[in-house]
Structures are given as structure tokens and as C-alpha cells.
matplotlib code that plots the C-alpha trace (Angstrom):
import matplotlib.pyplot as plt

x = [35.2, 33.7, 33.8, 32.6, 35.8, 37.4, 36.5, 39.1, 37.9, 34.2, 35.6, 37.7, 34.6, 32.4, 35.3, 35.3, 31.6, 31.6, 34.6, 33.5, 29.9, 31.4, 33.8, 30.9, 28.9, 31.5, 32.6, 29.1, 28.4, 31.4, 29.6, 26.6, 26.4, 25.6, 21.8, 21.5, 24.0, 21.8, 18.5, 19.7, 21.6, 18.4, 16.5, 19.2, 19.1, 15.4, 15.3, 17.5, 15.0, 12.3, 11.7, 14.0, 12.1, 12.9, 14.3, 12.7, 14.7, 13.3, 14.8, 16.7, 15.9, 18.7, 17.0, 19.2, 18.3, 19.4, 18.7, 17.8, 20.8, 23.3, 23.2, 23.4, 24.6, 21.1, 19.3, 15.8, 14.6, 15.5, 12.5, 10.8, 10.9, 10.5, 9.3, 9.7, 8.6, 10.6, 11.4, 15.1, 18.0, 21.5, 22.0, 24.3, 26.0, 22.8, 20.1, 16.9, 13.2, 12.5, 10.9, 12.4, 11.2, 13.5, 13.1, 15.4, 15.0, 16.4, 17.6, 19.7, 20.0, 23.3, 22.5, 20.4, 19.9, 17.7, 17.2, 16.4, 14.6, 15.2, 13.6, 12.5, 10.1, 8.2, 7.9, 10.0, 12.7, 16.1, 17.6, 15.1, 13.9, 16.0, 14.8, 17.1, 18.1, 16.8, 18.4, 18.2, 20.7, 21.3, 22.4, 23.8, 24.8, 26.5, 26.6, 30.1, 28.9, 32.2, 32.0, 30.2, 26.5, 26.7, 29.9, 28.6, 27.4, 29.4, 28.3, 29.8, 27.8, 27.7, 25.2, 24.8, 27.0, 28.8, 26.7, 27.7, 26.1, 27.1, 25.0, 25.0, 28.0, 29.2, 30.9, 30.7, 31.6, 29.4, 29.2, 26.3, 25.7, 22.3, 22.0, 18.5, 16.3, 19.1, 21.3, 24.3, 26.1, 29.4, 31.1, 33.4, 32.2, 33.9, 32.5, 33.5, 32.4, 33.7, 31.4, 32.1, 29.9, 31.3, 28.1, 29.2, 32.8, 34.9, 33.3, 29.6, 27.5, 24.2, 21.8, 18.4, 16.2, 13.0, 11.1, 7.8, 7.0, 5.8, 8.2, 11.9, 13.9, 17.0, 20.1, 22.8, 25.9, 26.2, 29.6, 28.4, 25.5, 23.7, 20.4, 17.5, 14.3, 11.8, 10.3, 6.9, 5.8, 2.3, 1.6, 2.5, -0.1, -2.5, -2.5, -3.2, -0.5, 1.7, 2.6, 3.7, 3.7, 6.2, 7.0, 10.4, 10.9, 14.0, 12.9, 16.2, 19.4, 22.4, 25.1, 27.2, 26.9, 23.5, 20.2, 17.5, 15.0, 12.6, 12.2, 9.9, 9.6, 6.7, 7.5, 5.4, 7.1, 6.0, 7.1, 7.9, 6.6, 3.6, 3.7, 0.0, 0.5, -2.4, -2.6, -4.0, -5.6, -5.3, -7.0, -10.2, -10.3, -13.9, -15.0, -18.6, -18.1, -20.1, -23.1, -22.0, -24.7, -24.8, -25.9, -22.8, -20.4, -22.3, -21.7, -18.2, -17.4, -14.0, -13.3, -12.2, -10.0, -11.3, -9.6, -12.2, -15.3, -17.4, -21.1, -22.9, -25.7, -24.0, -23.9, -27.6, -28.2, -29.2, -26.2, -23.9, -20.4, -18.3, -16.0, -15.0, -11.3, -11.8, -15.2, -13.3, -10.6, -13.3, -14.6, -11.3, -11.1, -14.1, -13.0, -9.7, -11.6, -14.1, -11.0, -9.8, -7.2, -6.8, -5.6, -6.1, -5.1, -5.4, -3.9, -1.8, 1.9, 2.1, 4.7, 6.6, 5.4, 1.7, 0.6, -0.1, 0.9, -1.6, -0.4, -2.0, -1.0, -2.4, -1.8, -2.1, -3.4, -5.4, -2.9, -0.5, 1.5, 3.2, 3.1, 3.3, -0.2, -1.5, 0.6, -1.0, -4.6, -4.2, -2.7, -5.6, -8.3, -6.4, -5.9, -9.8, -11.0, -8.7, -7.8, -6.2, -6.2, -2.7, 0.5, 2.0, 0.9, 3.3, 2.1, 3.3, 2.9, 2.6, 3.1, 1.4, 1.2, 4.7, 5.6, 7.8, 8.2, 7.2, 6.7, 6.3, 4.6, 3.1, -0.7, -0.3, 0.8, 0.9, 2.4, 5.4, 6.0, 6.3, 8.6, 10.9, 13.3, 13.7, 9.9, 8.4, 11.9, 12.8, 9.9, 9.2, 11.0, 11.0, 12.7, 12.4, 10.3, 11.1, 9.4, 5.9, 5.5, 5.2, 1.8, -1.5, -3.8, -7.4, -8.7, -7.0, -7.8, -6.2, -7.6, -5.0, -7.4, -7.0, -8.2, -9.2, -8.2, -6.3, -6.1, -3.5, -4.1, -1.4, -0.1, 2.8, 4.9, 7.7, 8.9, 11.7, 12.4, 14.4, 15.4, 16.2, 12.6, 10.5, 10.5, 8.4, 7.3, 5.4, 3.7, 1.1, -0.8, -3.0, -1.4, -3.7, -2.0, -4.1, -2.5, -4.2, -2.7, -2.6, -1.0, 1.6, 4.1, 2.6, 1.2, -0.3, 0.0, -0.9, -0.3, -2.1, -1.2, -3.6, -2.3, -4.1, -2.3, 1.1, 2.8, 3.7, 7.3, 5.9, 3.8, 4.5, 7.4, 8.3, 11.8, 10.7, 8.3, 10.1, 10.1, 6.2, 3.8, 1.8, -1.7, -0.8, 0.0, 3.2, 3.7, 2.1, 3.1, 3.6, 5.8, 6.9, 8.5, 10.5, 11.5, 14.9, 15.5, 14.2, 16.3, 16.9, 14.3, 14.2, 11.6, 11.2, 9.2, 8.2, 6.1, 6.1, 8.0, 8.7, 5.7, 7.9, 10.0, 9.4, 11.3, 12.7, 13.9, 15.4, 15.6, 17.5, 17.8, 19.6, 19.3, 21.3, 19.4, 18.9, 18.2, 21.1, 22.7, 21.2, 22.6, 20.7, 21.0, 18.8, 19.4, 17.1, 17.1, 14.9, 13.8, 12.0, 8.5, 8.5, 12.2, 14.1, 17.3, 16.9, 17.5, 18.9, 20.7, 20.9, 22.6, 23.0, 24.6, 23.7, 24.5, 22.3, 23.2, 20.5, 21.4, 18.5, 19.6, 18.8, 16.4, 18.7, 19.2, 22.2, 22.6, 25.4, 24.5, 26.8, 26.7, 24.9, 21.8, 18.5, 19.8, 23.0, 25.0, 27.7, 28.7, 27.2, 24.8, 24.4, 21.2, 20.6, 17.0, 15.8, 12.3, 10.2, 7.1, 5.7, 7.5, 10.8, 13.5, 16.2, 19.5, 21.3, 24.5, 24.9, 27.9, 27.5, 28.0, 27.3, 27.3, 24.1, 23.0, 19.6, 16.8, 13.4, 10.4, 8.3, 4.8, 1.7, -1.1, -3.9, -5.2, -3.8, -6.5, -7.4, -10.4, -10.6, -13.6, -14.1, -14.8, -11.5, -9.4, -8.9, -6.0, -3.5, 0.4, 2.0, 4.9, 4.8, 8.1, 9.1, 12.6, 14.7, 18.4, 20.9, 24.1, 27.5, 31.1, 30.3, 30.4, 27.1, 23.9, 21.7, 18.5, 18.6, 15.6, 17.2, 20.7, 21.4, 17.8, 17.1, 15.7, 11.8, 10.7, 6.7, 6.7, 9.9, 10.6, 10.9, 7.3, 5.7, 7.2, 9.1, 7.2, 9.5, 12.4, 11.0, 10.0, 13.2, 14.2, 16.1, 13.6, 10.8, 12.6, 13.4, 9.7, 8.2, 6.3, 4.0, 2.8, 1.5]
y = [131.4, 131.7, 128.2, 129.5, 131.6, 128.9, 125.4, 123.5, 124.9, 123.8, 120.3, 120.1, 120.9, 118.2, 115.8, 117.1, 116.8, 113.2, 111.9, 113.5, 111.9, 108.6, 108.6, 109.4, 106.7, 104.1, 105.1, 104.6, 101.5, 99.8, 99.9, 97.9, 93.9, 92.1, 91.8, 95.5, 96.5, 94.9, 96.2, 99.8, 99.9, 98.4, 101.4, 103.8, 102.9, 102.7, 106.3, 107.9, 106.7, 108.7, 112.4, 114.7, 115.6, 118.1, 116.3, 116.9, 118.0, 117.2, 116.5, 113.2, 111.5, 113.1, 116.6, 118.1, 117.8, 114.8, 111.0, 108.7, 109.1, 110.9, 114.7, 115.8, 119.2, 120.4, 122.7, 123.6, 126.5, 130.0, 131.4, 128.1, 125.9, 122.1, 120.4, 116.8, 114.1, 110.9, 107.8, 107.1, 108.1, 107.0, 106.0, 103.7, 102.8, 101.8, 103.0, 102.8, 104.1, 107.2, 110.6, 113.2, 116.6, 118.6, 121.7, 123.0, 126.7, 128.2, 131.2, 132.4, 130.9, 129.3, 128.5, 126.1, 126.2, 124.0, 122.2, 118.8, 117.7, 114.1, 112.2, 108.8, 109.5, 112.7, 114.1, 111.7, 113.4, 112.3, 112.8, 110.7, 108.0, 108.2, 109.5, 107.9, 110.3, 113.8, 116.5, 120.0, 120.5, 122.8, 122.0, 124.1, 123.6, 125.9, 125.6, 126.6, 128.6, 129.2, 125.8, 126.2, 124.9, 122.3, 120.7, 119.6, 121.3, 121.2, 121.8, 121.5, 121.1, 120.1, 118.4, 119.2, 122.5, 123.2, 121.8, 120.4, 117.0, 116.2, 113.2, 113.7, 115.9, 115.1, 117.3, 116.7, 117.7, 116.5, 116.8, 116.1, 116.0, 115.8, 113.6, 114.2, 112.7, 111.1, 112.8, 111.3, 112.4, 111.5, 112.8, 112.7, 112.8, 113.0, 112.3, 114.7, 112.2, 109.2, 106.0, 102.3, 102.5, 104.4, 106.6, 109.4, 108.5, 108.4, 108.0, 107.9, 108.4, 107.7, 107.8, 109.3, 108.5, 110.4, 107.7, 109.7, 113.2, 112.1, 109.1, 108.9, 105.8, 105.9, 104.0, 104.9, 103.7, 106.0, 104.8, 101.9, 100.2, 100.2, 101.8, 101.4, 103.5, 105.9, 109.2, 110.5, 113.9, 115.7, 117.5, 121.2, 123.8, 121.4, 122.3, 125.7, 128.5, 126.9, 123.8, 120.5, 117.1, 114.3, 111.0, 109.2, 105.4, 103.6, 100.1, 97.9, 98.2, 95.9, 95.9, 93.2, 95.1, 96.7, 94.8, 95.0, 97.8, 100.1, 103.9, 106.7, 110.4, 112.6, 116.2, 119.6, 122.2, 125.9, 129.1, 131.5, 134.6, 134.5, 136.6, 137.3, 141.1, 143.3, 144.2, 147.5, 147.4, 150.1, 153.2, 154.0, 157.5, 157.9, 156.3, 156.2, 157.6, 156.6, 158.6, 160.9, 163.4, 166.0, 163.1, 161.2, 164.4, 165.4, 162.0, 162.7, 163.6, 164.6, 168.2, 169.5, 172.4, 173.1, 175.7, 175.5, 173.6, 172.5, 173.0, 169.8, 170.5, 168.8, 165.4, 165.1, 163.4, 159.7, 158.5, 161.5, 161.8, 164.2, 166.2, 169.0, 168.2, 169.2, 167.5, 164.5, 165.3, 165.3, 162.0, 160.7, 161.9, 160.1, 156.9, 156.8, 157.6, 154.6, 152.4, 153.3, 155.8, 158.7, 162.3, 162.5, 165.8, 166.2, 168.6, 169.4, 170.1, 172.6, 172.2, 174.6, 172.6, 173.4, 170.0, 169.3, 166.5, 164.8, 164.9, 162.9, 163.0, 160.6, 158.0, 154.2, 152.5, 149.8, 147.9, 147.1, 144.1, 146.1, 149.7, 148.8, 147.2, 150.8, 152.3, 149.8, 150.5, 154.3, 154.0, 152.0, 154.2, 157.3, 156.0, 155.1, 158.2, 161.0, 159.0, 161.3, 164.3, 163.7, 161.8, 161.3, 160.9, 161.8, 160.5, 161.8, 159.3, 160.3, 158.4, 159.5, 162.8, 163.3, 163.6, 160.6, 159.4, 160.2, 158.1, 159.0, 156.8, 157.1, 157.1, 155.9, 152.5, 150.3, 153.0, 153.8, 150.1, 149.2, 152.2, 151.6, 148.6, 148.0, 147.9, 149.5, 149.8, 152.3, 154.6, 154.8, 157.3, 157.5, 159.0, 160.5, 163.7, 166.6, 170.2, 170.3, 174.0, 173.6, 171.6, 173.6, 171.7, 171.5, 169.7, 169.2, 167.0, 168.5, 166.1, 163.9, 161.0, 161.9, 159.3, 156.7, 153.1, 150.7, 147.3, 144.6, 141.0, 138.3, 135.2, 135.4, 132.2, 130.9, 127.6, 125.0, 122.5, 119.2, 119.6, 116.9, 117.5, 117.3, 117.4, 120.7, 122.5, 125.8, 128.5, 130.4, 133.6, 136.1, 139.6, 142.6, 146.1, 149.1, 152.5, 155.9, 158.9, 162.1, 164.6, 164.9, 162.0, 161.3, 157.6, 156.4, 152.6, 149.6, 145.8, 143.0, 139.2, 136.5, 133.0, 130.7, 127.1, 125.8, 122.5, 120.9, 122.1, 125.8, 125.1, 126.0, 123.8, 123.1, 123.8, 126.6, 128.3, 131.5, 132.0, 131.4, 133.9, 135.8, 137.2, 140.8, 144.1, 143.8, 147.5, 151.0, 154.4, 157.3, 157.4, 160.8, 160.4, 163.2, 164.0, 165.8, 165.8, 163.7, 160.9, 161.4, 160.3, 159.8, 158.5, 158.6, 156.3, 156.6, 154.1, 150.3, 147.6, 143.9, 143.6, 144.8, 147.9, 151.6, 152.5, 155.6, 154.6, 156.4, 155.0, 157.1, 156.2, 157.5, 156.6, 157.5, 159.0, 155.8, 153.6, 151.2, 152.1, 152.6, 153.6, 152.9, 153.7, 152.1, 153.0, 152.6, 152.7, 150.4, 150.5, 147.1, 148.2, 145.0, 144.7, 147.6, 148.4, 146.2, 148.1, 147.8, 149.7, 148.7, 150.5, 149.2, 150.4, 148.9, 149.1, 147.7, 147.1, 146.4, 144.5, 144.9, 142.2, 139.4, 141.6, 140.9, 143.0, 142.3, 144.1, 144.3, 145.0, 145.6, 146.8, 145.7, 143.9, 143.3, 140.7, 142.8, 140.4, 142.2, 141.3, 141.3, 139.6, 139.5, 139.2, 138.3, 138.8, 137.6, 139.1, 136.8, 138.9, 139.7, 136.5, 136.9, 134.4, 135.3, 133.7, 135.0, 134.6, 135.6, 135.8, 137.2, 135.0, 132.1, 131.6, 130.6, 130.2, 130.1, 130.7, 132.8, 133.2, 136.3, 136.4, 138.8, 137.6, 140.0, 140.0, 142.5, 144.9, 145.2, 146.1, 149.7, 151.8, 155.4, 154.4, 152.2, 149.6, 145.8, 143.8, 141.0, 141.8, 143.2, 140.9, 138.0, 136.4, 132.9, 131.7, 128.6, 128.7, 126.2, 126.5, 126.2, 125.9, 124.6, 121.3, 121.7, 122.5, 124.1, 126.0, 129.9, 132.1, 135.5, 135.6, 138.8, 140.2, 143.6, 146.0, 145.8, 148.9, 148.8, 150.5, 150.6, 153.2, 150.0, 149.3, 152.6, 154.7, 152.5, 149.4, 146.8, 148.8, 148.5, 152.0, 153.1, 153.6, 150.5, 148.1, 149.9, 149.8, 146.0, 145.4, 147.7, 145.1, 144.7, 148.1, 146.9]
z = [-38.6, -42.1, -43.7, -47.0, -47.9, -49.7, -51.4, -49.6, -46.2, -47.3, -48.1, -44.8, -42.8, -44.5, -43.5, -40.0, -39.7, -41.1, -39.1, -35.8, -36.3, -37.2, -34.1, -32.0, -33.1, -33.0, -29.7, -28.2, -30.0, -28.6, -25.2, -26.5, -26.3, -29.4, -29.1, -27.9, -30.9, -33.4, -32.2, -32.2, -35.3, -37.2, -35.5, -36.4, -40.1, -40.2, -38.7, -41.3, -44.0, -42.4, -43.0, -40.9, -37.6, -35.0, -32.0, -28.7, -25.8, -22.3, -18.8, -18.1, -14.9, -13.4, -13.6, -16.5, -20.0, -21.5, -22.2, -19.5, -16.8, -19.0, -20.4, -23.9, -25.4, -25.8, -23.5, -22.2, -24.6, -23.5, -21.5, -20.6, -17.6, -17.0, -13.8, -13.5, -11.1, -11.3, -9.2, -9.6, -7.5, -7.2, -3.4, -1.7, -5.0, -7.0, -8.8, -6.6, -6.3, -4.4, -5.1, -7.2, -8.0, -10.4, -12.5, -15.1, -16.7, -19.7, -18.3, -21.1, -24.7, -23.5, -19.7, -18.0, -14.3, -12.2, -9.0, -7.4, -4.2, -3.7, -0.6, 0.8, 3.6, 3.6, 7.2, 9.4, 11.5, 10.4, 13.8, 15.7, 13.3, 10.2, 7.0, 4.3, 1.7, 1.7, -0.1, -1.9, -4.7, -7.7, -11.3, -14.3, -17.8, -20.0, -23.7, -25.4, -28.4, -30.1, -32.3, -35.6, -34.9, -38.0, -36.5, -33.3, -30.1, -26.8, -23.1, -19.7, -16.3, -12.8, -10.6, -7.0, -7.0, -3.8, -1.2, 2.2, 1.6, -2.0, -3.0, -6.7, -7.3, -10.7, -13.5, -17.2, -20.5, -23.4, -27.4, -29.4, -33.2, -34.9, -38.0, -39.4, -36.6, -34.6, -31.8, -30.9, -27.6, -26.1, -23.1, -20.1, -16.4, -13.2, -9.8, -6.9, -4.2, -5.5, -5.6, -6.2, -9.1, -12.1, -12.9, -15.0, -14.3, -17.5, -20.9, -21.5, -24.4, -26.1, -29.1, -29.4, -32.3, -33.0, -34.5, -34.5, -33.8, -30.4, -29.7, -28.9, -28.6, -26.4, -25.9, -23.6, -21.5, -18.4, -17.3, -15.5, -17.3, -20.8, -20.4, -22.8, -23.0, -24.6, -24.3, -25.4, -25.7, -26.2, -29.4, -29.7, -29.2, -27.8, -24.2, -22.5, -21.9, -24.5, -22.1, -23.2, -21.2, -21.6, -20.0, -19.8, -19.1, -18.3, -19.6, -19.5, -17.7, -18.6, -15.7, -13.9, -10.6, -10.8, -10.4, -13.1, -12.5, -14.4, -13.8, -14.9, -15.1, -15.8, -17.2, -17.6, -19.7, -19.9, -21.4, -18.6, -20.6, -23.2, -26.2, -26.0, -26.3, -27.5, -30.9, -32.4, -35.6, -38.4, -37.0, -38.9, -40.3, -39.5, -36.2, -34.7, -31.2, -28.3, -27.4, -24.5, -23.4, -20.4, -18.1, -18.8, -18.3, -15.5, -13.8, -13.5, -10.0, -10.2, -10.8, -14.2, -14.7, -18.0, -20.1, -22.8, -22.1, -25.5, -25.7, -24.8, -26.9, -29.8, -28.0, -27.9, -31.1, -31.0, -33.1, -33.3, -35.3, -33.3, -35.7, -33.6, -32.5, -28.8, -28.5, -29.4, -26.7, -24.2, -25.5, -25.2, -21.7, -20.7, -22.3, -20.5, -17.1, -17.9, -18.3, -14.8, -15.3, -12.9, -12.9, -16.5, -18.4, -22.2, -24.5, -27.7, -28.3, -31.2, -33.7, -35.9, -39.0, -38.1, -37.0, -33.5, -31.3, -28.8, -25.1, -22.4, -18.6, -16.3, -13.4, -14.2, -11.0, -13.2, -15.3, -12.4, -13.8, -16.4, -17.3, -21.0, -20.8, -19.8, -22.7, -25.1, -23.9, -24.1, -27.4, -28.8, -27.2, -28.5, -32.2, -32.2, -30.9, -32.5, -35.7, -38.6, -36.3, -34.8, -36.0, -32.4, -28.8, -26.1, -22.9, -19.6, -16.5, -13.1, -9.8, -6.5, -8.1, -9.0, -12.8, -13.5, -16.9, -20.8, -23.9, -27.3, -30.0, -33.4, -33.7, -37.4, -36.4, -39.5, -41.7, -39.3, -38.5, -42.3, -43.0, -40.0, -40.4, -36.7, -36.1, -32.8, -31.3, -33.9, -33.5, -29.8, -27.6, -23.9, -20.9, -17.4, -16.9, -18.8, -18.9, -19.8, -20.1, -23.9, -23.6, -24.3, -22.0, -23.0, -20.0, -16.6, -13.9, -10.8, -8.3, -6.5, -5.6, -2.0, 0.7, -2.0, -0.3, -2.2, -0.8, -1.9, -0.9, -1.2, 0.3, 2.9, 3.2, 5.2, 4.1, 4.9, 2.0, 2.1, 5.7, 8.4, 9.7, 6.6, 2.7, 3.0, 6.1, 5.7, 7.5, 5.3, 5.8, 4.1, 3.9, 3.3, 2.7, 2.5, 1.3, 0.9, -0.9, 1.3, -0.8, -3.5, -3.0, 0.5, 1.3, 4.6, 4.6, 6.8, 6.6, 8.4, 8.0, 9.2, 10.0, 7.7, 8.2, 9.0, 9.4, 12.6, 12.7, 12.5, 15.5, 19.1, 20.3, 16.6, 15.4, 13.0, 15.4, 15.5, 11.7, 11.7, 10.0, 12.6, 13.2, 13.5, 12.0, 10.0, 9.5, 9.4, 8.9, 6.5, 3.6, 1.7, -1.6, -3.0, -6.5, -6.2, -10.1, -13.2, -12.3, -8.5, -5.9, -2.1, 0.1, 4.0, 6.1, 9.7, 11.8, 12.5, 10.5, 10.8, 13.4, 16.3, 15.4, 15.4, 12.4, 10.5, 6.9, 3.9, 0.5, -2.3, -6.1, -8.8, -12.7, -15.6, -18.4, -20.3, -17.3, -17.8, -14.3, -11.1, -7.8, -4.5, -0.8, 2.0, 5.5, 8.7, 12.5, 14.3, 17.9, 19.5, 21.0, 23.3, 24.6, 26.0, 24.9, 21.7, 18.5, 14.9, 12.3, 8.6, 5.8, 2.2, -0.9, -4.1, -7.9, -10.6, -14.3, -16.9, -20.0, -22.3, -24.8, -22.2, -20.1, -17.1, -14.1, -12.1, -8.6, -6.2, -2.5, 0.2, 3.8, 7.0, 6.5, 8.5, 10.9, 11.2, 9.4, 7.2, 3.7, 0.1, -2.1, -5.8, -7.5, -11.2, -12.3, -15.7, -17.1, -19.3, -19.9, -16.3, -15.0, -13.3, -12.5, -9.9, -9.1, -6.1, -4.2, -0.3, 1.5, 5.2, 8.2, 5.8, 2.1, 0.1, -3.4, -4.6, -7.1, -6.8, -8.8, -9.1, -10.6, -10.7, -8.5, -10.3, -13.7, -16.4, -15.4, -11.9, -10.1, -9.8, -8.9, -7.6, -4.2, -4.1, -5.5, -4.5, -6.5, -6.1, -5.6, -8.5, -8.3, -5.5, -4.8, -3.6, -3.4, -2.3, -1.2, -0.2, 1.9, 0.0, 1.2, 4.7, 6.5, 7.7, 5.7, 8.6, 7.4, 7.6, 6.9, 7.6, 5.9, 3.9, 4.1, 2.9, 5.6, 5.4, 3.8, 3.3, -0.2, -2.2, -4.8, -7.3, -6.3, -6.0, -8.8, -11.3, -11.9, -10.3, -12.1, -15.5, -16.1, -17.9, -21.6, -22.3, -20.9, -23.0, -26.1, -25.6, -25.0, -27.3, -29.3, -26.2, -27.0, -30.4]

ax = plt.figure().add_subplot(projection="3d")
ax.plot(x, y, z, "-o")
ax.set_aspect("equal")
plt.show()
């Protein structure tokens, strides 16, 4: 609604804002005793005389964003995560000291999701010696954005969603209003599992006063007791990675039925995606180029199909300026080789206007975390080397010798950015492979980098969290994967895992022994990738997979022209090499939709999974720079919900030499899940698992499904 369409509406809005604020405040203050009321009314009036400050939002002791025990309508910032340790839990109808590890993530601007691990004894067996409370649960809070922001904010949420053992299951609706440096919150809660104590049962509310930039004073009524406390937070931009630290203290409780206790929490808040993108300065019109004599060009071992090879005598000066256009292209080629790019070809695209466009074709095997880092490096090198000669660069990317993708960017960066109102998004074009016959190639590298070993090292982890056997059981191994390109689209690969350490429950005779990490070859075989058309790919694998199975697997993918839609088929037959007559079949169909506004991929997968369970799974994957947060729902033999984290385990530029490459995983994944809709909460490691394919098309060809036009347009600022 547009509040400014009529003076009467404007006046009405002011009345509503004032009356709602007064109503909030009076309702909450009624819950305080006289001494408490006097103290906090004084603080409230003092705070209103101080300059307005931004009110800090952090986790409550219950794990959702809020005050002490109660939520407010604010949320953890979009694209950031908070991790907190606290010693408060509601158990056996009282607040008591125990261990809590909670997390909350601003997954969308209006959605906060998180989880909680609560425990008393760390490793005791609940079935034998008892363990008290030990629980893994999930939380969610959603902001209702249809209200005008200057009226008040409104959120709904739930603790302990859908689990079998609902220790904290509570739903709530809460509204908050900010007055200068004070936030007033009031809400209504409902306990799903009824308790004798009215924690978040019925009306609750609280007041937060940002007394200083680093100090918040808090008073609340949680439905049962009046709680007083404070929060302190570290200054912004003082810690590495944009992190902030905060501490919460519940200093005073006033309740007829609850004993007086104090509790605390320590929190770390981190942005999930850094904004430390490479920047390219204005290209210089005349640049001193590095000295490249015959000895440097001769040192290049890779064969060059040189359509025109310039004379090398012109490079023998002690400090030359290279002016010949083709000589500059040769310098550019060697600079790109030095950076670590492979299969490089450089040429020109003639235009009808008489000006030429620079064309580069190469394979990026060095910037593995994100293909846009490679584009940024190429753009910077090209703009510095051939400045003023070309207006645009068209970059053709290959994968395993297969022409895959193209990106067109201007070389006159600052001028084009200033002219275009949409910034980089309006001047970058990209798409799947097109015809390259119009390119006049000057230098071509026809080698396919055959038999160059590439080794990837990463941890392999199995874990069980907050079970009846322990808070965290684990089996850890080091996985080494080696791959070699044989011919166009063909890869020989092998993977070996070496067990490093494990907890007692993953050892022999332990309850999780069958799910331990092994010291053995995990997979080996030959994979052939075929390009059917520019948006249609198919991959075949034959060999060993999942330690024990001779496998024949096919993966086929089709993209729409803009990358918004993707259809995928994954099918395989598997025969056990140790047990006669034991075999498996898996057939899965999936549809992926990409929503660029939120960098969100949503995937629906149906069929028969690896463990022969049938059903579906839904995955939501949110990208924050090179970090991905996944939410998933599985419904086969049992139903699970969970959350996963994917991070790159290598630096932006990996170690890549002519003799071989060693790097970390491009995207290492770890996830937690909990069973829902069941009277039991048994641990399961294998529900709705995708069939094991050593090298997926996502990983090998499409940069974790990010090499598509919409993703590149959304994240185009990373190139500059």
C-alpha cells in the first residue's frame, strides 16, 4: 500500500504506528514487578535520549534469533551464519544447565533456518547407563513481508520441527517495533508437547535497549518468568573474514515455580560468501610488456599450430615495447600459459565495421572453485596485454577437450560500466557452445594434455550426531582421486580412501561399524563424455564403484538455452564382486529449476536410489559466493529433513604444473539429517542416496552447475 497517496492516510499511519508501539510496550510492562518496572522504564527513557543506533540481532539462548529465551521478529542477516554454544536447556519442566550447540543461517532475506544439538553426557550409552537429554532438532523462522516496514515487523516460526522426540517443539507468532535504539517485541506461543511450565505458552514479550554500540540491555517475559540480561558484541570489521563475536547473559529470573539461575551463550557470526572479488583497473593505453626472447618461446614444450609465427628477433631488446598486434597476441598466449591455463588458442573475430574482436579458447584447470575467477584473470591479462586494440573479448571454454561455453565481455571496462545503467549484468553475454568457424585463429594449441595426472585430496567423513550412543561419532579417511585425460572426453579415474581415525562406535563390534570409512580402492574405471548438442550431454562410466561393485553407469543432462531448467537421467547396473548373485539397479530422473534472484537451485529427484529404496527427494541449494547451503527432504522408506554445507577445499588458484596437478576438492559436502513423522528416530546413513558416479557432469563439465547464462549474469560483478 502506498501510504503517501493522501494526507489522511499519512496521519492514519502515524496513529497506527504510535498506538501499536504503545500497546506493545504497555502489554509487556504489565508482566514486570514494581522494582523491575522502575529499573527498565528508567533505562528506556534514558536510551531514547541517546543518538539512534542500529540494534544488533543475534541468537537467543534457544537457538533462534531473539532476546534471551524469546524470539523477536528480526532475523539473522541474509547470507550469514551464526554458531552458538550455550548452557541453557528447558528439561523436566525447568531451565537447567547443559550443553547446547545451535546454528542459524539467513538462507533468504525473509527465512532463517537452523539446528540445535543438546546434550548432558557426551559419550554415555543411553540404553545402558542413561544419558539424560540428547537431541538433534531443527528450527525455522519466516518473516511476513506484506506489512509496511515502518509499521512493525512480523514473523512466525517453530522449534524442533517434526521429530519423533519433541523436547522443544513450540510454535510462535511475534511482532517487533523499533523506536530509535529500542526494540519492543510481543508474541503468542503454543507448546506442541505440553509442559507444566508455560514457556512460550500464550503471551510473551520483551524489550531490547541498545545502550551502547557494543551493549544491549534486555528484559523479557517468556510466558513463565521475567528474565533480565544483557548482550555484548565485538566491533564490526575488526575480526578476520568479516566475523563478529557476541556474548549473551541471562542474569536474573523471577518466577514462582522456577529456581533462580544464571545462564550464558557465546556466538560467532560469519558471512557465508565474501565479496572480495578481483578488480581490474582501467587498462593502460601503452603497457611495458615483459621480455620474451627466443629462449622463453622455445621453452614452451606444447606444440603450437602456428598459422603465422612472428619473427623472434624483435623480442631481443633489453626492454622492448611490443607494438605489432600479432606479437602482442603471442605475448598474451604465453602469459595465459604461465597462469596455468591449458589448450590455449588465440585469434580474431572480424566485424563488418572493420574493428576486430579478440577471441581466446582455452581450458581452465587452475581456478577450480569458480569458473568466474578464471574469466576475471583472463580479462585482466588480456586488457593489460592488448589494451586499445580490441573492444571486446569472446572467451570460448573447453572441458576435457570439448567445446562447452562462451562468454563475451568488453575490454574497455570502466567506460562500458559507466555507460550501462545495469553495470556488468548489462554488458556481459554468455551461452552454451556455438559455431566457431568465423574465428581467424592466429595461434592454436592442438594438444589435449594427454596423460597429465591430476590428483585431488579431500577428507571423507561418516558421522552420527546426537544419537543414543554419543553426541558425535565419526569415521574419518583421506581420499585421493587421480584422473588422466586420454582423448577427447575420455577420463581414466581411480580413487583410494585411507582410514585415518574413528570413534569407538565405528570400530569393530561398534554399532556403526558397517558404515565406517575403509582403507581400499573406492572406485576406478573409464569415463567417456559425449556432447550430443550444445545443451545436451551424456556420460558413460565402466569400472568399479562403491568399493564392491562392477558398474556400468550413464548420466544424461539437457539444459534450456538460458540454463534456468535442467533435466537429468542417472541409471546404472551394479554387480557385487565379492558376493555371488548380489546386484543392484538404480534409475533416477531429476528436474532442476534455477532462480537467479536468490542464487537458488531447486531439484526434484524421483526413482530407485542406491540402496534400492524408492521415492523422492527435494534439494534446495543456495549459493553464497563459493559456499553452498543445502536444505533437503527425503521420502522413501522413511522421511528425513536435513541441512548440508559445501565449501571448496583448495585456494582460489590451485597448484598446476606441466608434469601434473595437485588440488583440494572443488566442493566438499557435509550434511546432517533428522527423521520426521515417525515414532522412532533411528539413525540412517543410506536413505535416498544418489548412485555413486565417480565424476558427474556437474563436476566435470559445468562447475557444480554454475556454468550457465543466468548464474553468470547474476554473479557478473565477480568478473570485475
